[in-house]
C-alpha positions as a LaTeX table, in Angstrom:
\begin{tabular}{lrrr}
\hline
Residue & $x$ (\AA) & $y$ (\AA) & $z$ (\AA) \\
\hline
Unk1 & 114.30 & $-63.06$ & $-175.59$ \\
Unk2 & 115.39 & $-66.36$ & $-174.60$ \\
Unk3 & 112.93 & $-68.20$ & $-172.40$ \\
Unk4 & 115.27 & $-68.19$ & $-168.93$ \\
Unk5 & 114.98 & $-63.91$ & $-169.43$ \\
Unk6 & 111.15 & $-64.42$ & $-169.68$ \\
Unk7 & 111.72 & $-66.36$ & $-166.79$ \\
Unk8 & 113.39 & $-64.46$ & $-164.97$ \\
Unk9 & 111.38 & $-60.96$ & $-165.31$ \\
Unk10 & 108.14 & $-63.05$ & $-163.83$ \\
Unk11 & 110.25 & $-64.06$ & $-161.27$ \\
Unk12 & 110.89 & $-60.16$ & $-160.95$ \\
Unk13 & 107.32 & $-58.99$ & $-161.09$ \\
Unk14 & 105.56 & $-61.95$ & $-158.51$ \\
Unk15 & 108.66 & $-60.54$ & $-156.10$ \\
Unk16 & 107.13 & $-57.14$ & $-156.53$ \\
Unk17 & 103.69 & $-58.09$ & $-156.31$ \\
Unk18 & 104.20 & $-60.32$ & $-152.48$ \\
Unk19 & 106.46 & $-57.06$ & $-151.86$ \\
Unk20 & 103.73 & $-54.49$ & $-152.68$ \\
Unk21 & 101.17 & $-56.82$ & $-151.09$ \\
Unk22 & 103.67 & $-57.44$ & $-147.78$ \\
Unk23 & 103.53 & $-53.15$ & $-147.52$ \\
Unk24 & 99.48 & $-52.86$ & $-148.65$ \\
Unk25 & 99.13 & $-55.02$ & $-145.15$ \\
Unk26 & 101.69 & $-53.09$ & $-143.26$ \\
Unk27 & 100.21 & $-49.65$ & $-144.26$ \\
Unk28 & 96.15 & $-51.25$ & $-143.47$ \\
Unk29 & 97.58 & $-52.42$ & $-139.95$ \\
Unk30 & 99.12 & $-48.80$ & $-139.12$ \\
Unk31 & 96.28 & $-47.14$ & $-140.38$ \\
Unk32 & 93.28 & $-49.67$ & $-138.52$ \\
Unk33 & 96.02 & $-48.71$ & $-135.44$ \\
Unk34 & 96.32 & $-45.43$ & $-135.39$ \\
Unk35 & 93.34 & $-44.48$ & $-133.29$ \\
Unk36 & 93.97 & $-47.40$ & $-130.38$ \\
Unk37 & 91.31 & $-49.95$ & $-129.36$ \\
Unk38 & 92.81 & $-52.93$ & $-132.05$ \\
Unk39 & 94.35 & $-56.43$ & $-130.40$ \\
Unk40 & 94.58 & $-59.66$ & $-132.19$ \\
Unk41 & 91.37 & $-61.09$ & $-132.64$ \\
Unk42 & 90.72 & $-64.88$ & $-134.46$ \\
Unk43 & 86.85 & $-66.05$ & $-134.59$ \\
Unk44 & 85.11 & $-68.47$ & $-135.17$ \\
Unk45 & 81.50 & $-68.67$ & $-136.65$ \\
Unk46 & 78.81 & $-71.35$ & $-136.07$ \\
Unk47 & 79.84 & $-73.62$ & $-133.22$ \\
Unk48 & 78.52 & $-76.04$ & $-133.12$ \\
Unk49 & 80.80 & $-78.14$ & $-129.93$ \\
Unk50 & 81.85 & $-80.73$ & $-132.51$ \\
Unk51 & 85.40 & $-81.81$ & $-130.97$ \\
Unk52 & 86.00 & $-83.43$ & $-134.33$ \\
Unk53 & 86.36 & $-80.21$ & $-135.52$ \\
Unk54 & 88.46 & $-78.23$ & $-132.47$ \\
Unk55 & 91.03 & $-76.38$ & $-134.89$ \\
Unk56 & 88.90 & $-75.72$ & $-137.61$ \\
Unk57 & 87.21 & $-72.82$ & $-138.45$ \\
Unk58 & 89.77 & $-70.06$ & $-137.05$ \\
Unk59 & 90.35 & $-67.20$ & $-138.89$ \\
Unk60 & 92.92 & $-64.82$ & $-137.96$ \\
Unk61 & 91.92 & $-60.96$ & $-137.22$ \\
Unk62 & 92.18 & $-57.31$ & $-135.93$ \\
Unk63 & 89.98 & $-56.15$ & $-133.81$ \\
Unk64 & 88.64 & $-53.14$ & $-133.11$ \\
Unk65 & 86.24 & $-51.36$ & $-130.93$ \\
Unk66 & 84.65 & $-48.45$ & $-132.91$ \\
Unk67 & 81.96 & $-46.52$ & $-131.04$ \\
Unk68 & 78.92 & $-49.44$ & $-129.81$ \\
Unk69 & 80.70 & $-51.96$ & $-132.13$ \\
Unk70 & 83.64 & $-54.77$ & $-132.29$ \\
Unk71 & 84.79 & $-54.80$ & $-135.61$ \\
Unk72 & 86.67 & $-57.86$ & $-137.28$ \\
Unk73 & 89.32 & $-57.61$ & $-139.48$ \\
Unk74 & 91.10 & $-60.62$ & $-141.96$ \\
Unk75 & 94.70 & $-60.03$ & $-140.58$ \\
Unk76 & 95.89 & $-61.38$ & $-144.52$ \\
Unk77 & 93.27 & $-59.04$ & $-146.34$ \\
Unk78 & 94.23 & $-55.51$ & $-148.04$ \\
Unk79 & 90.53 & $-55.13$ & $-147.82$ \\
Unk80 & 90.06 & $-51.53$ & $-145.81$ \\
Unk81 & 86.91 & $-52.52$ & $-144.17$ \\
Unk82 & 85.41 & $-54.94$ & $-141.22$ \\
Unk83 & 84.39 & $-57.88$ & $-142.08$ \\
Unk84 & 82.29 & $-58.79$ & $-139.49$ \\
Unk85 & 80.75 & $-56.68$ & $-137.20$ \\
Unk86 & 79.05 & $-56.36$ & $-133.68$ \\
Unk87 & 77.00 & $-54.01$ & $-131.95$ \\
Unk88 & 77.60 & $-54.07$ & $-127.65$ \\
Unk89 & 73.44 & $-54.58$ & $-127.46$ \\
Unk90 & 74.48 & $-58.16$ & $-129.52$ \\
Unk91 & 77.00 & $-59.68$ & $-128.05$ \\
Unk92 & 76.73 & $-61.78$ & $-124.34$ \\
Unk93 & 79.78 & $-63.78$ & $-123.16$ \\
Unk94 & 78.57 & $-67.62$ & $-122.23$ \\
Unk95 & 81.66 & $-69.07$ & $-121.93$ \\
Unk96 & 85.08 & $-69.03$ & $-121.56$ \\
Unk97 & 88.02 & $-71.86$ & $-122.15$ \\
Unk98 & 91.51 & $-72.66$ & $-123.15$ \\
Unk99 & 92.60 & $-73.20$ & $-126.91$ \\
Unk100 & 92.51 & $-77.79$ & $-127.11$ \\
Unk101 & 94.38 & $-80.20$ & $-129.48$ \\
Unk102 & 95.08 & $-78.47$ & $-132.55$ \\
Unk103 & 93.00 & $-74.90$ & $-131.27$ \\
Unk104 & 96.62 & $-73.96$ & $-129.71$ \\
Unk105 & 98.36 & $-74.21$ & $-132.87$ \\
Unk106 & 95.75 & $-72.34$ & $-135.06$ \\
Unk107 & 95.41 & $-69.71$ & $-132.79$ \\
Unk108 & 97.54 & $-66.61$ & $-131.48$ \\
Unk109 & 100.09 & $-67.96$ & $-128.32$ \\
Unk110 & 98.50 & $-67.69$ & $-125.21$ \\
Unk111 & 94.99 & $-66.48$ & $-126.45$ \\
Unk112 & 91.78 & $-67.66$ & $-124.60$ \\
Unk113 & 88.19 & $-68.42$ & $-126.34$ \\
Unk114 & 85.41 & $-66.37$ & $-125.49$ \\
Unk115 & 82.09 & $-68.28$ & $-126.05$ \\
Unk116 & 79.49 & $-64.99$ & $-127.17$ \\
Unk117 & 76.19 & $-65.49$ & $-128.44$ \\
Unk118 & 74.82 & $-62.86$ & $-131.23$ \\
Unk119 & 71.43 & $-63.06$ & $-133.17$ \\
Unk120 & 73.40 & $-64.99$ & $-135.85$ \\
Unk121 & 74.04 & $-67.84$ & $-132.91$ \\
Unk122 & 76.98 & $-68.54$ & $-131.95$ \\
Unk123 & 80.66 & $-67.19$ & $-132.27$ \\
Unk124 & 83.95 & $-67.93$ & $-130.78$ \\
Unk125 & 86.21 & $-65.50$ & $-130.32$ \\
Unk126 & 89.90 & $-65.78$ & $-129.24$ \\
Unk127 & 92.42 & $-63.09$ & $-127.71$ \\
Unk128 & 94.58 & $-62.62$ & $-125.18$ \\
Unk129 & 93.48 & $-61.92$ & $-121.38$ \\
Unk130 & 94.21 & $-58.98$ & $-121.17$ \\
Unk131 & 92.05 & $-57.90$ & $-123.89$ \\
Unk132 & 89.67 & $-59.84$ & $-122.38$ \\
Unk133 & 89.66 & $-57.72$ & $-119.69$ \\
Unk134 & 88.82 & $-54.85$ & $-121.96$ \\
Unk135 & 86.10 & $-57.03$ & $-123.89$ \\
Unk136 & 84.17 & $-57.76$ & $-120.99$ \\
Unk137 & 84.75 & $-53.90$ & $-119.51$ \\
Unk138 & 83.18 & $-53.06$ & $-123.26$ \\
Unk139 & 80.42 & $-54.89$ & $-123.36$ \\
Unk140 & 79.51 & $-53.84$ & $-119.61$ \\
Unk141 & 79.81 & $-50.79$ & $-120.22$ \\
Unk142 & 76.96 & $-49.18$ & $-122.10$ \\
Unk143 & 76.45 & $-45.84$ & $-122.72$ \\
Unk144 & 73.98 & $-43.93$ & $-120.18$ \\
Unk145 & 69.83 & $-44.90$ & $-120.08$ \\
Unk146 & 70.97 & $-48.12$ & $-121.17$ \\
Unk147 & 69.56 & $-51.52$ & $-119.57$ \\
Unk148 & 72.10 & $-54.12$ & $-119.67$ \\
Unk149 & 70.92 & $-55.89$ & $-116.83$ \\
Unk150 & 67.76 & $-56.92$ & $-118.32$ \\
Unk151 & 67.12 & $-59.38$ & $-120.69$ \\
Unk152 & 67.48 & $-59.17$ & $-124.62$ \\
Unk153 & 64.26 & $-58.17$ & $-126.64$ \\
\hline
\end{tabular}
């Protein structure tokens, strides 16, 4: 077989793999969204407040409410399980702000950055303002018998 035919076959295989990957991502997003409660959610873990690192470390993804947990899935990963999972009782909003500088390009348009305290340290979550309203309500809507107004242990 001539070298150009090998190249053509290789290009066809690569194109087929890219199409299958794209189809896998579409199907995965549909499966995650079928029960509702999903929204665009970007995450940055281990925030230290260094302004020089403002746009770095953000990972685009999807958030999903699943019972008393917020699950986070990377947007471009075919992996069906969440990469991060936070219990409702472990999250506490400590502030919010608008994206600054290069963060505006690293995040979805129109998103607000929410700084949350977690057992593992601070985490920044970026979401739309309507998703922030739902997120705040979800945090405050604890099951009966939960003392949400008591200090954390």
